[in-house]
C-alpha positions as CSV (number, residue, x, y, z in Angstrom):
1,M,-8.8,-77.4,77.0
2,A,-11.7,-76.5,75.9
3,G,-13.7,-73.6,77.7
4,L,-10.6,-72.6,79.8
5,R,-10.8,-69.0,78.9
6,Q,-14.6,-69.0,80.1
7,R,-13.6,-71.3,82.9
8,F,-10.4,-68.5,84.2
9,G,-13.2,-66.0,83.7
10,R,-10.8,-63.2,82.3
11,T,-7.6,-62.0,80.1
12,L,-4.6,-62.5,81.8
13,R,-2.8,-59.1,82.5
14,L,1.1,-58.6,80.6
15,G,3.6,-56.5,81.8
16,I,6.3,-55.8,79.4
17,I,10.0,-54.3,80.3
18,G,11.5,-53.1,77.2
19,G,10.6,-52.9,73.8
20,G,9.3,-49.6,73.3
21,P,7.4,-47.6,70.7
22,D,10.3,-47.6,68.2
23,S,11.3,-51.8,69.4
24,W,10.9,-53.9,66.6
25,I,10.5,-57.1,69.0
26,G,8.5,-54.7,71.3
27,A,6.1,-54.9,68.4
28,M,6.7,-58.1,67.8
29,H,6.1,-59.6,71.1
30,R,3.1,-57.1,71.9
31,G,0.6,-58.3,68.8
32,A,1.8,-61.8,69.6
33,A,0.9,-61.3,73.1
34,T,-2.7,-60.1,72.0
35,H,-3.5,-61.9,68.7
36,D,-5.3,-64.5,70.0
37,G,-6.6,-62.4,73.2
38,W,-5.3,-64.8,75.9
39,W,-3.4,-61.6,77.5
40,R,-4.1,-57.7,77.3
41,V,-0.6,-55.5,78.1
42,V,-1.8,-52.9,80.6
43,A,2.2,-51.8,82.0
44,G,5.3,-51.3,81.3
45,V,8.8,-50.3,81.8
46,L,10.1,-49.0,78.0
47,S,13.4,-47.5,78.8
48,R,15.8,-46.9,81.3
49,D,15.2,-43.5,81.7
50,P,12.4,-43.6,84.3
51,V,11.1,-39.8,82.5
52,R,11.1,-41.9,78.1
53,S,9.2,-44.6,80.5
54,R,6.7,-43.0,81.6
55,E,6.0,-40.5,78.2
56,A,6.5,-43.9,76.4
57,G,4.2,-46.3,78.3
58,A,1.5,-43.3,77.7
59,A,3.0,-42.3,73.7
60,M,1.6,-46.6,73.4
61,G,-2.0,-45.7,74.8
62,F,-0.7,-47.4,78.4
63,D,-2.7,-45.5,82.0
64,P,-0.5,-43.1,82.4
65,A,-0.3,-44.7,85.8
66,R,0.6,-47.8,84.6
67,S,3.4,-46.3,82.9
68,Y,6.6,-47.0,84.8
69,G,9.8,-45.1,84.8
70,E,12.3,-48.7,87.0
71,V,11.0,-52.0,87.0
72,S,11.3,-52.4,90.9
73,E,8.1,-49.8,90.8
74,M,6.2,-51.3,88.5
75,L,6.3,-54.9,90.2
76,A,5.9,-53.3,94.1
77,K,2.8,-51.1,92.0
78,E,1.3,-53.7,90.5
79,R,1.5,-56.1,93.5
80,E,-0.7,-53.8,95.1
81,R,-3.7,-53.7,92.5
82,S,-6.6,-56.0,92.8
83,D,-6.2,-56.1,89.0
84,G,-2.0,-56.7,88.9
85,I,-0.1,-58.0,86.0
86,D,-0.1,-62.2,86.5
87,A,2.9,-62.6,84.0
88,V,6.2,-59.4,82.6
89,A,7.8,-59.9,79.3
90,I,11.4,-59.7,79.5
91,M,12.8,-57.7,76.2
92,T,15.1,-55.7,77.1
93,P,19.4,-55.1,75.9
94,N,20.8,-58.8,76.9
95,D,23.0,-57.5,79.8
96,M,19.9,-56.9,81.5
97,H,17.7,-60.6,81.1
98,Y,19.1,-62.0,84.0
99,R,18.2,-59.2,86.4
100,D,14.7,-58.3,85.9
101,A,14.0,-62.6,85.2
102,V,15.1,-62.4,89.0
103,A,13.0,-59.6,90.1
104,A,9.8,-60.7,88.0
105,L,10.6,-64.6,89.5
106,D,10.8,-63.0,93.0
107,A,8.0,-61.1,92.6
108,G,5.6,-64.2,92.1
109,L,5.3,-63.6,88.5
110,D,5.7,-65.4,85.1
111,V,8.5,-65.0,82.3
112,V,8.8,-64.4,79.0
113,C,11.5,-63.9,78.5
114,E,13.8,-62.7,75.0
115,K,16.5,-64.3,74.1
116,P,19.3,-65.5,75.0
117,V,18.2,-66.0,78.6
118,T,21.2,-64.7,80.6
119,H,24.9,-64.2,80.4
120,D,26.1,-67.9,81.0
121,F,25.2,-71.2,82.1
122,A,25.9,-70.1,85.9
123,Q,22.7,-67.2,86.0
124,A,20.9,-70.1,83.9
125,C,20.7,-72.8,87.0
126,D,20.5,-69.8,88.9
127,L,16.7,-68.9,86.8
128,V,16.1,-72.5,87.2
129,A,16.5,-73.4,90.7
130,R,14.3,-70.0,91.2
131,N,11.4,-71.0,88.4
132,R,11.6,-74.3,90.0
133,K,11.1,-73.2,93.8
134,Q,8.8,-70.9,92.9
135,G,6.4,-72.8,91.0
136,R,6.2,-70.3,88.0
137,I,6.1,-70.5,84.5
138,F,9.0,-69.9,82.6
139,A,9.0,-69.5,78.6
140,I,12.3,-68.2,76.0
141,A,11.4,-66.8,73.1
142,H,12.3,-69.1,70.5
143,G,9.6,-68.5,67.8
144,Y,11.2,-70.5,65.2
145,S,10.1,-74.1,67.5
146,A,6.5,-72.6,67.8
147,Y,5.9,-73.2,63.9
148,P,3.1,-75.4,63.2
149,M,5.7,-77.4,60.5
150,T,8.2,-77.1,63.0
151,R,6.1,-78.5,65.9
152,Y,5.1,-81.4,63.1
153,A,8.7,-82.2,62.3
154,R,9.3,-82.5,66.0
155,L,6.1,-84.6,66.5
156,L,7.3,-86.9,63.2
157,V,10.8,-87.4,65.1
158,R,8.8,-88.6,68.3
159,E,6.3,-91.2,66.8
160,G,9.5,-92.7,65.1
161,A,8.3,-91.5,61.4
162,L,12.0,-91.1,60.8
163,G,13.5,-94.4,63.1
164,P,15.9,-93.5,65.7
165,V,18.1,-89.5,64.4
166,R,21.5,-90.2,62.9
167,F,22.4,-86.6,61.4
168,V,21.0,-82.9,62.6
169,Q,22.0,-80.2,60.1
170,I,20.5,-76.6,61.0
171,E,21.9,-73.5,59.7
172,Y,20.6,-69.7,60.1
173,I,22.2,-67.3,57.2
174,Q,22.0,-63.6,58.1
175,S,23.7,-60.3,56.4
176,G,23.8,-57.7,58.8
177,L,26.9,-58.0,59.9
178,A,28.0,-58.3,56.6
179,T,30.1,-55.0,56.7
180,R,32.1,-52.4,59.1
181,V,28.8,-51.5,60.5
182,E,30.6,-50.3,63.8
183,E,32.3,-47.4,61.3
184,G,28.8,-46.6,60.6
185,P,26.6,-44.0,62.3
186,Q,25.8,-45.2,65.5
187,S,22.3,-45.2,67.6
188,D,21.3,-46.5,71.3
189,R,21.0,-50.1,70.2
190,W,23.9,-50.7,67.9
191,R,25.8,-50.0,71.0
192,W,24.4,-52.5,73.4
193,V,25.0,-54.9,70.2
194,L,28.3,-54.1,69.2
195,D,29.7,-54.0,72.9
196,P,30.9,-57.6,73.9
197,R,30.3,-56.9,77.6
198,R,26.1,-56.2,77.5
199,S,25.6,-58.3,73.7
200,G,26.8,-61.6,75.5
201,L,29.4,-64.1,75.2
202,A,29.8,-64.3,71.5
203,L,27.5,-61.3,69.9
204,V,26.0,-64.2,66.4
205,M,24.4,-66.9,69.1
206,S,23.3,-64.0,71.6
207,A,21.2,-62.6,68.3
208,I,20.5,-66.0,66.0
209,G,23.2,-68.8,67.1
210,C,21.0,-69.5,69.8
211,H,18.2,-69.7,67.7
212,A,19.3,-72.1,65.5
213,Q,20.7,-74.5,68.1
214,H,17.4,-74.8,69.8
215,L,15.5,-75.6,66.9
216,A,17.9,-78.2,66.2
217,C,17.5,-79.6,69.6
218,S,13.3,-78.7,69.9
219,A,12.7,-81.0,66.3
220,A,14.8,-83.6,67.2
221,G,14.4,-84.6,70.8
222,M,17.7,-84.4,72.0
223,N,20.6,-82.0,74.1
224,I,24.0,-81.8,72.6
225,A,26.4,-83.8,74.4
226,R,29.9,-82.7,72.8
227,V,30.6,-79.7,70.4
228,A,33.9,-78.6,68.2
229,A,33.4,-75.7,67.4
230,D,35.3,-72.8,65.1
231,V,34.2,-69.0,66.8
232,R,35.3,-65.8,64.8
233,P,34.5,-62.9,63.4
234,W,34.6,-63.5,59.4
235,L,35.5,-59.4,59.0
236,P,39.0,-58.7,60.0
237,G,39.5,-56.4,63.4
238,R,36.0,-57.1,64.6
239,K,36.0,-57.0,68.1
240,V,33.1,-59.0,68.0
241,V,31.9,-62.9,67.0
242,D,29.9,-62.8,63.8
243,S,30.1,-66.4,63.1
244,V,30.5,-69.8,64.0
245,S,30.9,-73.4,62.8
246,A,30.3,-76.5,64.6
247,L,30.4,-80.7,64.3
248,L,27.9,-82.0,67.0
249,E,27.2,-84.6,68.8
250,F,23.9,-85.4,70.6
251,V,23.1,-87.3,73.5
252,G,22.5,-90.5,72.8
253,G,24.8,-90.8,69.7
254,A,23.7,-89.0,66.8
255,R,26.0,-86.1,64.6
256,G,25.2,-83.0,63.4
257,T,26.5,-79.7,61.4
258,F,25.8,-76.4,62.5
259,I,26.4,-72.8,61.1
260,A,25.6,-69.4,62.4
261,T,26.6,-66.1,60.5
262,Q,25.6,-62.6,60.7
263,A,27.6,-61.7,57.7
264,A,27.1,-63.5,54.9
265,A,26.4,-60.7,52.4
266,G,23.3,-61.4,50.6
267,G,22.4,-63.5,53.2
268,E,18.9,-62.6,54.3
269,N,17.5,-64.3,57.5
270,D,18.2,-67.9,56.4
271,I,17.3,-70.8,58.3
272,R,17.3,-73.9,57.5
273,L,16.6,-77.6,59.0
274,R,17.1,-81.2,57.8
275,I,16.8,-84.7,60.2
276,Y,18.1,-88.0,58.7
277,G,16.5,-91.0,60.3
278,E,17.2,-94.4,60.0
279,K,14.0,-94.5,57.6
280,G,14.4,-91.2,55.9
281,M,14.8,-87.5,56.1
282,L,12.7,-84.3,57.2
283,D,13.7,-80.6,55.5
284,W,12.5,-77.4,56.6
285,S,12.7,-73.9,55.4
286,H,11.9,-70.1,57.3
287,R,11.5,-69.3,53.4
288,E,8.5,-72.0,53.3
289,A,7.9,-71.9,56.7
290,S,4.5,-73.1,55.8
291,Y,5.8,-76.0,54.5
292,L,7.5,-79.5,55.6
293,R,9.3,-81.5,53.2
294,L,9.5,-85.4,53.7
295,A,11.2,-87.6,52.0
296,L,10.8,-91.7,53.7
297,Q,13.1,-94.5,52.1
298,G,11.4,-95.8,48.3
299,E,8.3,-94.2,49.3
300,P,7.6,-90.8,47.1
301,V,8.9,-87.4,48.3
302,R,6.1,-85.6,50.1
303,T,5.3,-81.9,50.5
304,V,3.4,-81.1,54.1
305,G,1.6,-77.3,54.4
306,R,0.4,-76.4,57.2
307,G,-3.3,-76.5,57.5
308,D,-3.5,-80.5,55.3
309,P,-6.3,-81.7,56.7
310,F,-5.0,-85.3,58.0
311,L,-2.3,-83.2,60.3
312,P,-3.3,-84.1,64.2
313,P,-5.2,-81.2,65.7
314,E,-2.8,-80.3,68.2
315,I,-0.4,-79.5,65.0
316,L,-3.7,-77.9,63.1
317,A,-4.6,-75.6,66.0
318,L,-1.4,-73.9,65.6
319,G,-2.3,-72.2,62.1
320,R,-4.3,-69.5,62.1
321,S,-5.4,-69.8,58.1
322,P,-6.0,-71.9,55.7
323,R,-3.2,-73.7,53.7
324,G,-1.7,-71.3,51.1
325,H,-2.6,-68.0,52.9
326,P,1.1,-66.6,54.9
327,E,1.2,-66.5,58.0
328,G,4.8,-65.8,59.3
329,L,6.8,-65.1,63.0
330,R,4.4,-63.4,64.6
331,E,2.1,-66.1,64.6
332,A,4.5,-68.4,66.1
333,F,5.6,-65.9,69.0
334,A,1.7,-65.8,69.4
335,N,1.9,-69.9,69.7
336,V,3.9,-69.5,72.5
337,Y,2.3,-66.9,74.2
338,A,-0.8,-68.9,74.1
339,E,0.1,-72.0,75.7
340,V,2.1,-70.5,78.2
341,A,-1.8,-68.9,78.7
342,Q,-2.9,-71.9,79.2
343,E,-1.0,-73.7,81.7
344,R,-1.3,-70.3,83.4
345,M,-4.8,-70.9,83.2
346,A,-5.2,-74.4,84.0
347,R,-3.0,-74.2,87.2
348,S,-4.9,-71.9,88.3
349,L,-7.9,-73.7,88.3
350,G,-6.7,-76.2,89.7
351,E,-6.6,-78.7,86.8
352,A,-3.9,-80.5,85.1
353,P,-2.1,-78.9,82.3
354,P,-1.9,-80.8,79.2
355,E,1.6,-80.8,78.0
356,L,3.0,-78.0,75.8
357,P,5.6,-77.6,73.8
358,Y,6.9,-73.9,74.5
359,P,10.1,-73.1,74.7
360,R,10.9,-73.3,78.5
361,I,14.0,-72.2,80.9
362,E,15.9,-75.4,81.5
363,E,16.0,-75.1,77.5
364,G,17.8,-72.1,78.2
365,A,19.8,-72.9,80.0
366,H,21.3,-75.5,78.1
367,T,21.4,-72.9,75.2
368,M,24.3,-70.7,77.3
369,A,25.6,-74.1,78.3
370,F,26.0,-75.2,74.3
371,I,27.8,-71.4,73.6
372,E,30.3,-71.6,76.9
373,A,31.2,-75.6,75.4
374,C,31.4,-73.6,71.6
375,L,33.9,-70.9,73.5
376,A,36.0,-73.4,75.0
377,S,36.5,-75.8,72.0
378,Q,37.8,-72.3,70.3
379,E,40.5,-72.0,72.6
380,G,41.5,-75.6,73.3
381,G,40.8,-76.9,69.6
382,G,39.4,-80.1,70.0
383,W,35.7,-81.6,71.3
384,V,34.4,-80.1,74.3
385,Q,31.7,-81.6,76.8
386,V,28.8,-79.6,76.9
387,A,27.6,-79.1,80.4
388,Q,24.1,-80.8,81.5
389,L,21.9,-79.0,83.9
390,Q,21.4,-81.0,87.0
391,G,18.2,-81.9,88.6
């Protein structure tokens, strides 16, 4: 896509929904979107309170005329502008994602949405249908699948370096709910996070489990067909689900294990992926995100590093610094935003966009089907089929 930005002639314009001045994830999205110069954040709705929203926009340096009080107001007024927004990024509380995504799609905008994309599989299927009807781009913010080395793992699997996949292990461990945070001071964020009606069907799945499931499916190149899950809080009496462990069967027959918990005392945001095939295995850890361990049967174990000169050009392009210089989650998020921008610009120019592997709405729908199957397995005590997207 050499010269794409020059042919398009301008930077894409982004409106944000949520992610105000004190939001960690908001800063992550804004920094990622602007990291490589594909996007400029020009408008936003930053609070459910219209007055606070406008004040927050001005405090963040937005044009006061583009610091909006309501999503409907932003979409309507931006449509009237000659320099209106091209897309929205949604980072509101979980129970608002579907509503805001519907509004953006109906306004003819592309979407980058935080996870979980909806409350349930039915809503996700509706977004898939709306997105296809509108012909828009809809990306999910699964940054872990956009690291150079997780993308390289994906490429190795697809090229057959491991042979047919036999087994996948994925785990995501945190300690944020290892104590009774319910009994401590309650910020606005904690109030919605700890409300099962707002945070999602199972809190740990909405917070981190969906990342783990998506990374496993993305890297292995397979959806999950069946699951046998244990879904429960580790802390007695807790109303939200803080832990899920499961046996997996992928489409095609490969097996796997899954664990996601926010209640592991001493755990420090640790994600680990292992994929075993007929010829060998690969191993990636978020603690050493710039490296991928590759062990093929009968060969010396190799550690491949981000920036190694023998890597394919599309993998090298995902990094910004030479090997040994740390990069992290912001750059991975930036890869998602860059790929959405490239597809948007190519489409607008009437050019065939390259096959870009950013996480799409269809993958978000599979996540919601997986979560529902885990809950059904817990209730029924056995294996449950994961609903597959039709069409």
